[in-house]
C-alpha positions as CSV (number, residue, x, y, z in Angstrom):
1,M,-15.8,6.6,-8.8
2,A,-15.1,6.5,-5.1
3,L,-11.7,8.2,-3.7
4,V,-10.5,5.9,-0.8
5,G,-7.8,6.0,1.9
6,F,-6.9,7.5,5.1
7,M,-7.1,11.0,6.2
8,G,-4.5,13.3,4.8
9,S,-4.2,11.2,2.0
10,G,-5.7,13.7,-0.8
11,K,-8.6,12.6,-1.3
12,S,-10.6,15.9,-1.2
13,V,-7.7,17.9,-3.4
14,V,-7.6,15.4,-6.1
15,G,-11.1,14.7,-6.4
16,A,-11.7,18.4,-6.9
17,L,-8.8,18.7,-9.2
18,V,-10.3,15.6,-11.0
19,A,-13.9,17.1,-11.0
20,R,-12.4,20.4,-12.4
21,R,-10.7,18.9,-15.3
22,T,-13.6,16.8,-16.2
23,G,-16.7,18.6,-15.5
24,V,-17.8,15.9,-13.5
25,P,-19.6,16.9,-9.8
26,L,-18.0,15.9,-6.9
27,F,-19.5,14.9,-3.6
28,D,-17.2,15.0,-0.7
29,L,-18.6,13.3,2.1
30,D,-16.7,15.2,4.7
31,Q,-18.3,18.3,3.4
32,M,-21.5,17.1,3.1
33,I,-21.7,16.0,6.7
34,Q,-20.4,19.3,8.0
35,D,-23.2,20.9,5.7
36,A,-26.0,18.6,7.0
37,A,-24.4,18.8,10.9
38,G,-24.3,22.5,10.4
39,T,-21.1,22.7,12.3
40,S,-17.2,21.1,11.7
41,I,-16.4,17.5,11.9
42,A,-14.5,18.3,14.9
43,E,-17.4,20.2,16.8
44,L,-19.8,17.4,15.8
45,F,-17.0,15.0,17.4
46,E,-16.7,16.9,20.2
47,T,-20.5,18.1,21.0
48,K,-21.9,14.6,20.0
49,G,-19.5,11.8,19.5
50,E,-17.7,9.6,17.3
51,P,-21.1,7.1,16.7
52,A,-23.3,10.3,16.0
53,F,-20.9,11.1,13.2
54,R,-20.7,8.0,12.0
55,E,-24.5,7.5,12.1
56,L,-24.6,11.0,9.7
57,E,-21.9,9.6,7.5
58,A,-23.6,6.3,6.6
59,R,-26.9,8.1,6.1
60,L,-25.2,10.5,3.8
61,L,-22.8,7.8,2.0
62,P,-25.5,6.6,-0.7
63,S,-25.9,10.4,-1.8
64,A,-22.1,10.5,-2.4
65,L,-22.2,7.9,-4.8
66,Q,-23.4,9.6,-7.8
67,P,-23.1,7.8,-11.5
68,G,-21.0,9.6,-13.5
69,A,-19.3,11.7,-10.7
70,I,-16.6,11.7,-8.0
71,A,-17.3,10.6,-4.5
72,A,-13.9,11.7,-2.1
73,L,-15.1,9.4,1.0
74,G,-13.7,9.9,4.5
75,G,-11.1,7.7,5.9
76,G,-13.3,5.9,8.1
77,S,-16.4,5.7,6.2
78,L,-15.6,2.0,4.9
79,I,-14.9,0.7,8.3
80,D,-18.2,-1.3,8.6
81,D,-18.9,-4.0,5.9
82,A,-22.6,-2.7,5.1
83,S,-20.7,0.7,3.9
84,W,-17.7,-1.3,1.7
85,K,-20.5,-3.5,0.1
86,L,-22.5,-0.5,-0.9
87,V,-19.3,1.4,-2.2
88,A,-18.1,-1.4,-4.3
89,A,-21.2,-2.2,-5.8
90,R,-21.9,1.6,-7.2
91,A,-18.8,3.0,-7.6
92,V,-15.1,2.1,-9.3
93,T,-12.7,2.2,-6.0
94,I,-9.4,4.1,-6.0
95,Y,-6.9,3.8,-3.0
96,L,-4.9,6.9,-2.7
97,E,-2.1,5.2,-1.2
98,V,0.3,7.3,0.9
99,P,2.9,5.9,3.1
100,F,2.1,6.5,6.9
101,D,5.1,8.6,7.0
102,T,3.7,11.2,4.3
103,I,0.2,11.0,6.3
104,W,1.6,11.9,9.6
105,E,3.6,14.9,8.3
106,R,0.6,16.4,6.2
107,I,-2.3,15.7,9.1
108,R,0.0,17.1,12.3
109,K,-0.3,20.4,10.4
110,L,-3.5,20.5,10.2
111,S,-6.4,21.1,12.6
112,G,-9.9,19.4,12.7
113,R,-8.9,16.1,12.5
114,P,-10.4,14.6,15.6
115,L,-8.9,11.1,15.4
116,A,-5.9,12.7,15.2
117,S,-5.9,15.3,17.5
118,G,-4.3,14.9,21.0
119,R,-3.1,11.6,19.8
120,S,0.3,10.6,19.5
121,R,2.1,9.5,16.3
122,D,1.6,5.4,17.5
123,E,-2.0,5.7,18.0
124,V,-2.8,7.1,14.6
125,E,-0.3,4.7,12.9
126,A,-2.2,2.1,14.3
127,L,-5.6,3.3,13.2
128,F,-4.0,3.7,10.1
129,E,-2.5,0.1,10.3
130,R,-6.1,-1.1,11.3
131,R,-8.1,0.4,7.9
132,R,-5.5,-0.1,5.5
133,P,-6.6,-3.9,4.7
134,R,-10.1,-2.1,3.9
135,Y,-8.6,0.6,1.4
136,E,-6.5,-2.1,0.0
137,Q,-9.8,-3.9,-1.2
138,A,-10.2,-0.9,-4.0
139,Q,-10.3,-1.9,-7.5
140,H,-7.3,0.3,-8.3
141,R,-4.4,1.7,-6.2
142,V,-2.6,5.3,-7.3
143,D,0.7,6.6,-5.3
144,G,-0.9,9.5,-3.6
145,D,2.4,10.3,-2.3
146,R,3.1,12.5,-5.3
147,P,2.0,16.3,-6.1
148,P,-1.8,16.5,-6.7
149,P,-1.8,17.0,-10.2
150,Q,0.1,13.8,-11.0
151,V,-2.4,11.6,-8.9
152,A,-5.4,13.5,-10.4
153,D,-3.7,12.6,-13.7
154,E,-3.5,9.1,-13.2
155,V,-6.8,9.0,-11.6
156,I,-8.6,10.2,-14.8
157,K,-6.4,7.8,-16.7
158,L,-7.9,5.0,-14.6
159,W,-11.4,6.0,-14.6
160,S,-11.2,6.8,-18.4
161,A,-10.2,3.2,-19.0
């Protein structure tokens, strides 16, 4: 299973809850990138730029898509067609659908989001709108604008069906 959605949609939190409740492994792509790079995503963006980040993300993506496991994918990991095709072929895709107003409230309180830091609400919303059609191609949609345990319950039901 692959959880997809924009930054701040709760993929890592919900993925961890689902993993804990089901006993299956979680592969959090952002964490995998940080581990491989030996630094935070924000620092990777700052020192090497977004293209280096995207290259590492694409290289690690297949490792996150393990049978019988949960993959929490980065918000931009599906922007290119090859990555989307890989994910769609290997995993049940579940879009954690969250309205932009909620996303904005979540991400503006957090540091370390290089595609949100120093950007206006309008800029981040434009990025959200550009990416949303890709997320909407997921096999399932789950209302992610609820407490994470409720979202995890629904994800587990979908995955078990």
